[in-house]
C-alpha positions, 0 to 999 in steps of 0.5 A: 325635178330636172327634165333629164331626171324626170325622163330617167324616172319615167323610163324606170317606171315604164320598165317595171310596169312592163315586167309586172304586165308580163308576169301577170300574163303567164301562169304554170301549165301542165305537162302531159305526164301523170304519175300515181298509184293503182290499188285493188285485187287480183284473181286467177282464171284457169283449169282450177276454176269452175266454168271460168268463174270471175272474182274467186280467191281475190288477193291484194295487188298494187303499184306505181302508174305512169301515163303520157298523154298524146292529146286529151283522149289518147295516152300511153301507160306503164304500170308495175304492180306487186301482189299475189295470185291464188287458186283453189280447185273448184271443178269436181271432174278434176283429179287430186294433185300428186299428193292426193290432195285438193289442188291449190296454189299461192304465188307472189306476183309482179306485173310489168306492162305497157298499154294504150288508153283510148278515152271516149271523151276529151278530158282536161284536168286543169280547166273544167269550164270547156272540157269533159271532167270524166270519161270512160276508156278502153285499154290494150297492151302487152306485158309479162309477169314473174311468179314465185314458186309455191313451197307447198307444191313439189314439182320439177323445175321444168314444169314450174312456170315462173315468167310468162308474157301476156296480152292485156285488155280492159275497161275503165272510167276516170274523173278529174276530182281536183285540179291535176288529180284524176281518180279512176276505176278499172277492170283488166284481164290478162291472157297469158301465154302459159297454162302452168301458172296453177301448176296444172296442165289442162287438156290440149285446146285452143289458145283462147281456152287453154291458157291461164288468165290474170285479172285485176280490179281496182282504182287509180289515183294520178297527179298531172305534173306542171311544166312552166310558164305559158300565156294565161291571157290566151288560155282564158279565151281558148284553153289548151289541153297540153303545153307548147314545150320550151316556147314562150307564148307572146300576147 
């Protein structure tokens, strides 16, 4: 082989080797976005319940869920849930309704809210070697609910509460079950700005006592989206929880 041809062949082989090395040093890293679902049960607390007893007259509640992770402990979360809200009079001191019957209601419900999640421990759902795989968390935020009228209750439109805002607080725990998949369990309580969700106006009192509550219990399942290529060699030594967006990390 002539010297000039040998040099050209060596140049081609060196170029292909550099491409191969570059391809091997990169892998797909996760975006700080989770998408998934919530599913569980909703319940009502208010004038009709006996001493604000929990978990009475449960009804199905479910919807899509989204999280944006600022880091491995703090997240911003949005949720849209559909379900039903039901209640039945359980207090013997309450009078019957306008028809002389026991107070009861059933209303279709939609919940829209945004909240902050604060994890107790740092979590990484793609690398389990150096970070916690599970963490309890606290949640706090705001939202509003829309409710359909109960056709079995005859009440004026002025007294009928169909939309109201609320403050949501909750606790939960989540576990990275597979790479990118997170399973959670949570209990949320929503303090509404209305005393008319049950069609019954209680006696005047403080905001904390006289306003109705909406509670939910259930599970969440989310998937962490991936972003694009990042340096795998660097990650082997010090795994990062979140990507460097739009930047190629050089080895």
